[in-house]
N, C-alpha and C positions, 0 to 999 in steps of 0.2 A: 261350619266353619270350610271351606274350601283347601285343597291342597296341591299344592301345587311341584311342578319339577324344574330342574333348571334349563330355562329359554324360556317360558311360559310366564305370559303377564294377564292384566287384571285391570278393568277399567273400573276405578272406586267410585266414580261418579253413578256408573250404572247400578255397580253393584251394591251401594249404601247411598243412595239419592239423600244431596243434602247433609253429605259429610265435612263437618268441620275439623275435627279434633279427632286426631290418628296416634295412635299408640304404635310402637315399634319394639318387641321385646325381642330378647336376644337370650336363648339358653343351649345347650349342650350335657353331651352325656361322654364320660363320666363326669360330676359335677364341679368334683375336686380329684387336684392333683398338685405333682409336684411344676408347677406350670403358674403363670398369669396372664388370662384371658382381658384384651381391652376391646372396648367397642370404641368406636369412632363414626364419623360421617363426616362428608364433605358435603356442601351447598356449591353446587357447580352452572355453570352457563351455558348458553347452547352450545357453546364450542368446547364442552366437557371439561373445563378449568375455573377453578377456585376466579374468586374474582381480587382474595387475598390472603391473608396469612389469616384474616378471621372468620371465612367460612371455613378452618377446618376447627370440626367442634370433638374434644374429645377431655379425657378426665381434669386436664388444668386450664381448658377452656370449655365452659361446659355447654356453653348460648352462643346464639348468633347476636353478632351486635346488631344488626336488625328486627330482629323476634321471630319467631316461628316457627322455627328450631329450637329444642333445648336436651341435652343429656342428664336424664334424673340424678336420684342423689344413688341412688344403689347399683348405678355405673353400666346397665345393661339396659334400661328400657328408655325409648328417642320420645319427646311429646312434641309434635306436629300440630301445629295453627295452620292449615293450609292456608287460608284469604289472610294470612300477616305475612307470608313467605312473600321477599321481595319479587316485584316483579322480572329482573334478571335474573334471577334462580330457576333454575329450568328443572335441573334436577337434582335431588339429594341420593348420594352415594352410602349407601349403609354397610360397613369393614368392620373385619375381625381380623385383631392379633394376637399372636401367641408370644409371650417371651418364655422359652425354656430355659435363658442361663448358656446357647452354644446345646441344648440339648436334644432332643425329637422335634416333628413338624407337627402337622396337624392327623396325622396320622397316631398319635397318642390317642385320640378322639375318636370315640364310635361313629360322633353324629355333631353338628351344630343344627340350630332352628333357629328361624326367624318367624315371629307371628305379628299380625297386623291385626289391633284391636280398633273398633270405634271408643275413642277417647270420652264419649259422653257418657257412655254406660259401661264399658268394659266388656260388652259384645265381640264373638271374634267375628272375622271376618275370611282373614285366609292366613296360611301357613306351609313354609317351605321349607322342609327338613333336607340337607345334604350329606348324605355319608362321608365319613371323610379319610377309609382307608384306603391304604394305598397313598395319600398325599404328600409333596416332600415340600411343600412351600408353609410358611410362617406366618403369610397374611391372604387375606382374600376377602373381596368384595361378593354380598351375599346376596344383595339385590337391590333394587334402585325407585324411587318414588319418583316420576318423570311427566312433569306437564304436556300434555298433546292434546291441541285442537281445542283447548281453553280447560282441559278433563286433566285430572288428575288419575293416574292410573301407575298400576307396581310390575315390577319386572323379576322373576326371580334368578340372578347370576349364577351365584357359585362360582365365579372366576377367581382360583389362586395366585398369588406375586411368590415369586424369591423376595428377600431382601428387608423382612419387616416392616414395620410402622413406617421407618425416614425413607423405606425409597416406594413406599404406598403412596404418602404426602407428595414425595416430588414428580409422582406419576399425576396427580393432579395439578402441578403447578405451585405446591405448596414450600414455599423456601426454610431450607431445611439447615442448620449448623452445620454438620459435620456431611462431608460427603459420600451421598447412599450406596449402597452396591447397587448395580444395574439391576432395573426390573426388568425382569425375564418369564412372563406368562407362558406358561403350559399351553400343549396346543390344545383347542377346544375341546371339551366331549360334543359328540354329535347329538344333536338335540334337534327337532321340528320345527324347521322353519315358521314363525308366526308373523303376521302381517305387521305387528308393531314394532317387528324387532328390528332397530335400523344400524344398517351393515356397517362396520366402523370406516373412518374416514380417512385416507392413505392422502397423502399430500403429496402429490404430482409437479414436477417441476414443468414451469411453463415450456414449451416446446420453441428452440433458436429456430430463427426464421435465417434461411439461408439466404447469403450478402447480396446484395443485389445494386447494381453498377451506381454509380452516383447517379443524379437528376438533378435539373434545376432544385425541383420543388421535391422532397424526398413522399411517399405517398405511406402516410399512418397505419400499421399493421393491426388491425385488432385482434387483443387478444383473444384466445376460443371463451367464446360465452359459455359460463357453464351453464347443465340443466339445472332449475333448481326445485326440490321439494319445499313443497306446499308445508309441511310440518315445519320446515327449518326456518320458516317466514312467520310461525304463530305465535310471536312474541313484539312483530313490527308496531310498531306503533302510528295511530292515524293520520299524524303527521308524514314520515315517513309513504304508509300507503299510497295519500295522495300527491306525495311526488313522483313516485315512481310513475303513477298513473299520465302524470301531468305530461313525464319523459315518453310515456310510450304513445301518447296523443301528439306532440310536439314532433317528435320522431316520423311518426307517419305521416303528419302533413308537411314537413320537408322531405319527405320520397315520390310525392304525391309532386312537387314542386319538380323533384328531379328527374320523375316522368316528362312532362312537358318541354323539361329542358334537354333532357338528351333521350327521345323518343325509337332513336336509332338504336341504341342497346336491346331494348327489347322488342323491337318489331311489333307484329301482330300480339304479342301478349298487352301490348299497353293498356288497350279495353278493357283487357279484365281485371290488369292490375290496380286500375284505376277503381273500378267498381270495388274490388276488394280491399283495397287502401279506404277507401270511404269506410268501409265499413270497422275496417279496425279503426281506424281514428274514430267513428259513431261508436264503440265498443268499449274505449280508454278513455271519453269523456264521459260514457256513463257511469264507470265502475268510479270517476272520478266523482261525481256528483253522488251515488248509494255512497259512499264512505263520509258525505256530511249529513247524512239524515239517522236518525236512530234505528236502531235495531227494532224488526217487527216478527209477530209470529202470527198468521194470517188463517182463518175460515172460512174453509170452504170446504164444495161438496155438492152432487144434485140438488134440485130444489126441490125441500120439502125432504131434507136427510134428518131432520132433527137438530140443525144449527142452532137454530135459536137459545134453545137451553143452556147447547156448550155456549155460547157469546154469553148472557145473563149473567151465570153462573161463575164465568172465569172475572166480569169486570165487577161485578160486588163483591163487597167486603160479608166474608159471612153469611148468613141468611137475611139480612138487611137491603131491603131495594138499592135497585141502582140509580144514583140518584146523577143527574147531569148537570156540570156547573156552566152556566150561561152568565158569563161575565159577573158574576156576583148571585146571582139566579138560582137555584136548583130547584132542579124539574125530573120526576120518577121519570126516566126513559119507558119503561118496559108499561106502567099504567097509562099514562098520558103521551108517548110521542111514538111509540113502536106500533105499526100496524094491526089494528082490531081483527082477533078471529082468525088469526095463521093465516092474512092476508100477505101478498109478496113485498118487497120492495121495488122499488122503481129503476134498478140497476144500476145504484153506485156503491162504493166501500165505504163504509162507515169505520172511523177509527176511536179509537176508544185507548185516552191515554191521560195522564198526568200532568205533563208540559201544557203549560198556556203560550200561547204565542202573541206578541205583538197585533194591533190591527183591532181587536175587538170591542165593543162598550157596548153598554145597557141599552142604549139606544137599535144596537145592530150586533148582537153576540154571537149571532150562529156564523161559525166559520166554513169555507168551504175552498174546495181546490175544484178550477176550472178543466173543463178539456182544451186541448187546442184544435186551430184550426186543422191541422195536419189528420188529428183523431178524427176529426166528424169524417175526411176522406176515408180516412179506415175502417171507421163501423158502417159508414152505408156499404164497402165494397163487402165488408166482411160479410155481411148479410144478404148481397146481392149474390156471392160466390155461395156460401154455408146454404140458404136455405132457399133456394129458387133452383129449379130442374132445367138445366142448361142441353138439354142433348139434345132440342129441336129448335135450336138457336140458330140463327143466321150466323155465319162467319161475319165476321170482322173485315170489313173490306179495304183494304189496303188503297186503293182509290180512294174512298172515303176518308180515312185515315189522314190522308196526304192536303187532300181539299181543306179538310177543318183544322189543321196546322198551319196549310197557307192561306185562310181565310181570315185568322185569329194572329197571324206576325202585324198586318196593320195595324190591331187594336191595342196590341203592346206601348204601353207609356217610356218616357227617356229615363225615369227610374220607378224603382220599386216603390210600389202603392201600400204597403203593407213591412211586417217582421218577417213575412214571409222570404225562406230565401232558397238559391236551387240547390243548397244542402236535405232541405228540408224535403223537396222535391224527390232527389236521391232516396231519399228514408222511407219514403212511401213505395217507391221501386223496390225496395227491399225487403218491404214488408208485405206486398203480394208477391213476392218470389218468393219469401220463402212461404210462408201458406196457401198459396195459393196456384203456386207456378204449372202445375197440370193443366188447369185452363187456359185452352185455345185462345182468349180475349188476350190472356195474360202472356201468353208466349209471343203473341203477335207485337203485342206492347214493346217489346224488348229491341225489336228490331228499327232502333231510333226513335221511338217515341221518347222517350225519358230524357234523351238529352237536349230534343228541344224543348220539353215542356220547364226544363230546369230553367232553359233562356228565357223562355215565356213565361210562365206563370206567375213570379215574383213582382212583375209589370204589366200585368192584365187585374181589369176592376172585377169587381166580383161577379157579375150577368157572365161576362166573359171566361174568366175561371173558371165558371160552372158548366161551362161550353164544354172546356179542356176537361176539365177532371168526371167532365158526365160520361169521358170513353170509358173511364173506369166500371161503371154500374151500367152499363148497357143503355147510356143515356136515356135512361128510364126519368119519364119528366116528375115525377113527384118525390125522387129524391132529389134531385137537382133544388127542386123549391124546397124542400127541405135545408137541402145544406146552403141555400141563401138566404133563407130565415135565420139560422142557429148559427151562422156566419155574423148577422148582422149584429145578433146579439153579443157577441165577442167583441168585435169591434166598437158596441156603443160603449164597451169596460176598455177598450182601448192594448183589446188583447192581454188584460193584465192574469196573473198566472194564477191568483185567489180572490177572495170575495167574501164580504159579509153580508150579512141580511137581519130584520128585525123575529123577533120570535113570531109574527105571523107565518113565518117559511115554515113552523113547526106543529103551530098550535092553530086553531084546534087538529087534532090528527087526522080527522075526515080528509082533510083539505092539506096535509103537509106532502112537502116534497119529496116523502119517503116512503110514499104511498101509492102501489101502482095504479090505480085509479086517476091521478094527479097527469099521469100520461096522455089520459084521453085529450081530445082535442089539439094533439100537435099535428103543428102541420099549419090550423086554421084558426089561432091563436083565441081559443074558448077557456074558460075556466079560471076569470079572474087575472090578476096582475100581482108583480110583485117588486121589490127595486133593488138591485144591487149593488153596492160599492164597492168599487175594485182595491186592491192595496196600494194600486196609484192616485184612487184618490177620486177616479172615473166616478161616475151614477149612472145606472140605463132603467129603466122600467120595461120590464116585459111579460110578454105571457108565461102564468104558473108553469103551463107545461112545457116552456123552452128554456127556463131557469131547470125545471126538474131535468131535460138533456141533458144540460147544457154540464151539469155536476158533475168529476168523475169521483169525489170524496164530499164524505159530511165528517167532522171534527167534533167529537164529541171529549169536554172535559172530564171527568168522573170525578167525583168532590172527595171521595174517600181511597185510599191506598185498598186494594183487594188481597194480592200477594207481594211478596219483593221485591220479585222484578219487573214489578209495573215501573220501578226507576229508573229504567232504562231501556224498557220494551214498552212499545203499544201492540196495542190488540186490534189486530183490521180483520172486518168480517165482510166478506166479498159474499154480491149476489149470487144467487145459486144456479148451478152452470144447468142450461136450460138445454132438452134436444132441439135439433133444429128441423124446418119445415122444408118439405119439398114440392114446392109451389111450379105448377108447368106454366101457368098460364099469369106472369106476373099482372098485368095492367088489367083482366079479369079481377086476380086477387084485392089489388088496390080499391076498388070499388068500394069494397065492404066494408063495413065499420069498423074504427081501431084495427086494419089490416097493418095501417104502417105503422102505427105505432108498435104493435106485436112484432114486425121484423127489425124496426128500431131499438128496441128493447134486447130482440137477441144479440144481435149483433153490437152490441155495447156489451152487454155481457158477458160476452166472448172476448169482445178488444180489450174493455179492463184489467182479465187477468193476464192476459198478452202484454200489456204496456209497463203492469207491476213487476213483472216476472223479467220483462227486459230493462229495467231500473231497478231492478234488484230489491226491489224491498222486501223482500220473503225472507227472512232468516231460516224461521221454522212455520212448518204449514200441519196445521190438525184437519186431517183430511175425515171427514164425516161420511160414514156412510152406511143407510137402511139396511135392512131387513129383506126386502123387495127388488126383484129383476131389477139391474138397472140396465137403463133406458137411452143417460143422454152417452152416445157412441164417442163422442168427440173428448171425455172425460179423459179416458187413459192417456192420450198423445197429451194433452192439456198439462197433466202429472208428472208424464215422462221428462217434458220437454223442462218443467224447475227443480227434478230430479239430476236429470245432466249438466243443468248450470249450477248448482250450488254444491251436488257431490259428484258429477261424475257420469259418462259412458259406462265406463266398466266397472265389474267389482275389485279389481286391483285400485281403481282410483278412490271409488267409495268407500272402500278400509280405510284410509286414510281419512278420514271426516267422521266425528261425531253423526249421528242418525239423526236427521230435523224432521225427518217426517214420521209422522204420528197417524197409522190410523185408527180411528176412534169407528168402534162398530159402535153406530144406536141403536138406540129403544131395544135394549140387551129382555127390558119384559116380554117383550112379543114372542122371545124364544120357549117362554114354558106355555103357550096357550095349546091346548089341545088340538091335533090335529088327525082331522078323518084319515083312517087306515094304518097311523101308524103302530105300532105293535112296542119299537123300542127308541129309545131317546140316540143312537148309538149313531143315528145317521146324520142329525139334525147339525151337528158341529160341522160336518165336513160341507154338509150344504150350503150352511152361510158363509164358511170363509171360499169355498169355491163362486159364489153367487157374488158376493162382496170384494173377492182379491184377486182368487186362483184364476177363475174362467173369465174375469171381467179385466184388469189390468194383464193379468198374464197372460193372457191369447195372443200382444201383440209388443210385450216385453218380457225380459227374462226377472226383471229385479224382483218378484215376489218371491221365486224361487231360486234364486240366485243374487242376495242383495250385496254382498262382500265374502271374501275368502273364509268365512264363517259358514257361509250355507246361506237359508231363510231368511225373509223379512222375517225381525225379531220385534216390533215395535208398535204392536196391534193393542188398543184398550176396548174393553167393555162397558159401554156409559148408556145413565137410563135416565130419564127424570123423572125424578121425586115426584115435581109438581101434577105429574099425571097417575090419577091413583089406579092400582092393581090391589085393587082388594080382593082379587081372586088369588091374592099370594103372600100381601101383606095384613095387619091389623092396622090401626090407626085409631089415634086420640082424640076426644074433643076436638082439638084444634088442627085435626086431620094432618099432623105429626106421623110418619110410620117408626111403631112399637116393636117390631119382628114380627117375623114369617110366621102365617097361620099353622096353627099346630098341624092338623090335616095334613098342610102341603109341604112339613120339613121332611118326611120320605122320601117325598118325589125329587123334592131339588136335590137330597143328596144323590140322586139314581145320578140326575141329570150332571149333576156337577164330577163322579166318577167318571161318566159315560166322555165327559170330553177331556176328562185330565187323562182318560185311558187313549185318546185318540190322539197315535200321535202326530198325523201330517196337521190338523187343526191347532190343537196347543205349539205346537212348532215357532206358529207365528207370532209368540206372545214369549215374551223375557222372563217374564214368572207366572206360569200357568195358575196357579192357584192362590197369588196375591191377586191377579188380575181376576179372577173372578168372585173372591170375597170382595172386593175395591167396589163391583158391581153389583154389589148387595149392602152393602155399605147404608145404615140408615141414614134417610133423610140429605144422601150425598148422591148414593146413584154412582161413583166413579171418579166424580171428577175432583177429591183432592188427590187420590192416587196420581190421577194425569196430571195433576198440578206440579206436584213432588217430581215427577219428571220430567214437565218442561222447566223447570226451574232452571238446572244447570245447562243446559241449551240456553237459554235465556239470558248469555253472557256477552258483551259486545264483543271480546275476543273472539267468538265463534267466528263474526258477521266480519270482523277483519281478517280470518283465517279464509272465510268464505271467499268477501273478496281479492285478496292475496292468492288465494288459488287460481284467480282466473286471470289478475293482473298477470303470473307468472308463465301460465297457458297463453295468453297474448301476448307476450316479450316473446316466447317462442316459436309463435307464429309469425312475428314481425321479425326477429333474427333470419331465421329459416329465410323468409322471402326476401329478402335484402342480400341476406349474404349468397347467394343464386348466383347476382348480378354482378358479386364485386370478385374482381383478379386476384387469386393469390402470387403472389410472387415465387410460392413453395407448391408447383403443380404437381408432382408427386405424392404430396400431403394432400393437397385437394383430390386426386383420382383416390387417394387410399378413405378419404374421407366419405365421397360417395360412391364405394363399392360397399363399403360395411355400410352405410343406410340402405343399400340395395340391399342386401342381405337380409337386412331386418325386414325390409318390405316383401320380401320373397317368402321367411318365415307367417307372415301376415297372408300372405298372398294362398298359401297351403292349408290356411287354417280357414280361409273364405272356399277355398276347392273342399273341404270337409264340409262344411257347412251348406254345400251343394244352393252354393251362391255365386260363383265365377262367370257359369253365364253369362247372371242377370247386369253383373259387375261391368263385365264387356258392351253388354247392349246400353247402359248409361253412358258409358266414355262414348260410344258412336251418334252419328249425326241423323239429324233427319230429314229426308227429301222435304217435307212439307217446309221446313222451316227455311228451308236453301230458296225453295223458291220463293218467299216471301221478303228475301233478300236481292234477287234477279230481278221481280214487278217492280221493287222501288227502285233500282236501279233505270230500269228502263224507263217508267213514268215519270222521272222525277222533271222538275222543271227546268230548262237550259239554261246555262249559267256560265261565261264565261272561265269560271275557275274549276266549273267540275268536268267529270271525266268526258272527252268524242266519245260518239256513236262508234258501236261495234263494224268493225274489218272484216273482213272476208277472210281466208283462209292465209295464212301470213304472217309477217310480222306487223306490229304495229306502226301506222304511216305518220313519220316525223315532219310534221307540216313544216316548225320550224327550222330544217335543214332547206325543203323545197323551197322557200318562200327564200331563204339567204342564196341559193345555187341560180334564183331566177331575177333577183336584182329584186326582190319587191320588200326586202325590210334586211335593215345589217344587221348581221349576226351579232349576239348579245353571247359576252366572254362565260363559260361556265365554272362559279370559282367553287359552287357547292356542289358537285356531282353533275349527276344527270335528272336535271328535274322537269323533264317533258308531262305532258298530263298522261294519265292510262287510260287505255280505252278502255271499253267497259268490261271485257274479257279480263281484263287486269284489275279492273275497280271490284269486280265481281270476289273474282279468286281471295282479292285479298278480304274482301269481308265476309268471305266463308268462313275462312283459316282463323280469322279475328273470331268470329263468333264460337267456330267450337274451341277456339283454347279459351274463351269465358266462359263456355260450358263447363269443361275440366276444370278451372280456377271454380266456378262456383260449389262443385263437390269437394273441393278441400277446403271449404267453409262450410260445409253442413253436417254437422254434426251427428245427425240419426245415420245419412247415409253412410258418413266414416263408420259409426258404431255396428249397422248392418252386416256391411262387407267386410267388419274384423281386420279393421287399418285405423289405427292412429290418426288426429288428424294430422299432425307434422309431418308421418311416414307417407297419408294419403296425399299432403301436397307435394312430397318430393317425390313419389309417386308420378303425379302429374306434369311435374316440368319434367321429371325425364321421357315422358311421354311425346312432350310439347318441343323438346331440345330434339328428340331424335325425327319428329315432322320437319322441322327445322335445316336441318342435318339431310336429311332423303327430300329436302325441296320439295315439298308439296305442295305451295302456293303455286309454284312455276309449273307444278306437271296439270294442276288445275286449268290455269290461266290459260293454256294449250289445249286443254281438253277443251273447254269453254268455248275458246275462239275457232277451232274446228267446227262445231257442232251446230254455231249458229251463223255461220260462213252461208248458210243457204236459205232459199227462201222457207219458211214456214210459217205455219199459222201462230198467232200469237199463243195463243195455249199452251199450242210446243216448245215454242223459243223460250219460254218461261221454265218450264216441266222436267224437260230433256237436259239441260246443262246442271239442272239441278239434280236430279236423280243421280246422273253419274257422276258427278261432284262425290256425293255421296254413298256411292259405292268407292270410291277412292280412299275417301273415309277412312269409313269403313272397313273398309281390307286393311288398312295399315293397322287400325285396332285386332284385327283376327289377327296378323302372323307378321304386325312389328317390321314389312319392311321383309321378312327375309325368304317369302315366297318370290322375291325376286330373283335371289342369290341361289347361283349352281349350288346343288351340295355341299362341295367342296369348301366354299365360300363360309358355309353357316356353321355354327357351336355346333360340336356333339357332344352326346349323352352316350358316358359311360356303359350299357346296356350289360348283363352275362352274356348275351349272346355276340359278344363287340359291340364296339361304337357304331353311332350312325347318328348322323346328322338330323337335327329337330327339323321338322315337318314333313318328314319324307314321302314325295307321293307316294299316290296308293294305286298300285294295279288291279284292274276286275277282271276278272279273268271273262272269256269270253262268253262263259255261261253261265254268268251271273256268278254274285258269291256264294261260297257255303258257310250255311250256321252250323256251328258245332254245339256242343250241349252246353257249353258254359260261355255267358253271354263274353262279349271281348270287351276290355277297359279302356274303347277309343275316347272316352271321356279324361278319365286320369291321363291318358298318354298323352293328349293333349293340351293337357294343365301344364303337364309338364314341359314340352318341347316350349309352352308360351312363356312362362316363367324361366327356364334356362335362356331362351331370347331376351327377355328381358335383361337378363344379367348382363350380357355380350350387349345388347343395345349404351346399357350405362356406359361401359367401360370403352365403347366406341365413341358414347358422346361426349367424355369426359376426356380422350385426347384427340377430337377435332378441335380447332381451332379456327379451320379455313384460314387462315390467314390473316385472322380480324386481327386488325391494330387497335390496342389500347388507349382511351380518351385517359391519358393521365389524372388531367384535372377532376375528370367523373369520377373515374374510379377512387379520387381521393376521398371525397364528399362523401361515397359509399361508406370507406373506411372509415371515416367521421362517426357517422349514425351507427355506425356498428359501435365503435368507442365509446359514443352516450351509452347506449344502451349496459356495454358492460360493466358502465362508472354508475350506473343505474343499480346494478347489482350488486357493489359495494354498499351502497347507502344502509 
């Protein structure tokens, strides 16, 4: 039995998996005396208050009216049926009061104790003993049972109260007859802070806005939007979650409209903001869609890592065969459908479920979910970038790209030719820029391609669309032809999302659509045909290989419930992750047999996992890792992306979530094979953990060694397949069932076990190392039951709601932060303080970044690349002349105002300028505008990149604030005007074309990067710079460094140049923020536009209160 001190807590779901009946028993010493001790309990909501007096359980009211909580007849033992507690009850406080008739307090006792027991077998779980010497109170809360993330936990409290039972009841919201004495809690005892300990909620009055002058229409001042704790929303309903997601999508969409209506308010940030809010809108929509789907546990891992046994054992009932139900006809999945001889599947996800869906019929009972047409583009692009070596490729020519777009424009129809939308095209952009941003081709496509493609693609027929999207995959003919063939198949189904087929799709299994051999003939039409019927009624007959390629998911309805959690949880079997090819000569490679199908398969397998993660399908992951060296180098990043999405990027964020990642160390029996040269088994366990976890996943990311605030990742399991005969370890009966460990092996096995338990580094990654070991040796089981028992508490719909709510909350915070930046408050001093407080937080994060030796990398990430800027200038110089486009670059001096010249010479009448200066920009001005817009878009992308934010130790909201201030500083210092002047000066001379492209790009990049290096303070005199208070006296930031004529003198101790620079930069940044906040530059506020932003922020506040 565990023992506790005040402040410590325990996850009951983890300590006692499957716990349903809990007993909490009070005792004290001395047991008797001139006093009366009364036990009581309070059933509390998330706000820490009772719903009504019926939630107060004591001797006169011993049971909760709704059920689930009972004070037993001995008056010192509570019985709690966890599943029966009302959903509104988030916490149960266990209290003890002392009635001494006006006599002594708890100091009359030596101690009081609260013990937790399993109500089913009375076995002890934990106990908390509180010494009471010196206490002056006569009431106390001894412990709390509380619901967190769908699991039940216990916290030892030991908090005394003066005033007795009546005061304590009043404190929790129970109405009492007599006016109680005020509740005066004593100073809390110092206890170690625990991650689950929730700080007391302090009601803070809403800030009062300063009086504003009367206006024709008042601007609504949105209330401060509080930050939401994910755990505070664990009891949110699905309807509330969906309403929140829909609000976020609507607000993001309306902000995009606001951007189009008021581009002057955001200037050069518009392009980046538009791109970012498209992403935020899409994210909100996906969260809403995810809330409508059942929760899923996914089995994932490298190919041939032992996933098959895990899937079959979890999806079947006991030792019975896994039977699939096809509209009333049952078929043995393993014997009749699964590929024979361990052959791999064709790269589709298999969903095992108890839930039937409409659409299947005896004639077509095989249900499948199909890829979309944009999925095809992503998969082909994925394999092009991940499986091909592009080191010798010719760079994409901007001239060729311009010619392609100009040539396709006449082919565009007046209306969209199919369901593809501009948003779908921007989703393609987001995918490739997220996963393949480092590739030169993807970088060049950022310069206007996607905007033009979004206008063209929906109106292009498939032959022309293949030419357009062929740019993504290097215009490889085989890829473009395959894209057109597969698109035609989807078109024949009228782009249905789901379809059905007859049993001939799976039987015989040698021709099954899930056998990798069926992909042979992809692109050529070989391998027979198969008829599909879409959910929309459309029918099409396609080559079997193309049907196989088009399936994203195969749905298998199992005939018997294997585990109770299958009532609300589906099991997803992902195709095994594969190592990627490194094809140097792609055209030659594609001439070999099966080359195209192999590349397509690799791209599809990788993309499907990306898709299911993006759609929030995976609530829990069973990550299967075998004992051999790991070769799939992309796997750690894939798993990490899922962890960040579901648990968070930092240990602090992960501490707020139950661990839904299960590391399943498969083929446990192979660890007992004799190894040549091994003198003792001591080293093999750390060797296994290093190869399977620490050196593989831990080389790139910190989660294996620092999962949460408790330390290392501790959710590992041993698993072996009993169907694989290990006759060197076990004895078997006539039915080939395991009967026990061979007598001659028992001593050796015990030595291995002792070595494992002694290895603190290896065993630390198991919650209960001994139980994990014993489970792995469970006869005819191999650890599957132990794994399922631990998976059960995580297969709770509440967990999925918690994960989605946590993400919705973070998304809401991002949207609020972005919109708030453009909302002009009527209290500038409050706005200044808010920005300075955010800057202080950012400064602390930057110091952490410097401590990790990543500050220089961060600055380089913020800087511009002259190669990218060359592309901008080239595009401007080679554009097609158009009346609406910019005029040519002039020589040195101001741009020519041709309209004024015509008016002066009487060639045209001047037109009144009602909207300000509407003169066309010359090339230099247009170049400067696009350069700054591109740079700002790059900065804004950093704020939306979770991996980069985590790497640089800046949370997403802090990174977004950081980037906003850098942009605001650049605008205040008028970098765009300086680039325009610079470009006009250097292009006013006769030069070769390659020089006229390269020179302004290089000088503009130097200017932008100089700003990042010194934030503009190198251009100020020392007296104008912020000061640093050093021991030797104050000095300005970035002081000039004089170099002696004889050269620098090296001392024995290295200088702290890097630390000095980091300090100067962060001090300069703090000053930059203050100058940004105080500078309005006389800009007039558009009241209507500002009012609209206030309404959007108010709606977000309203969505929080729902």
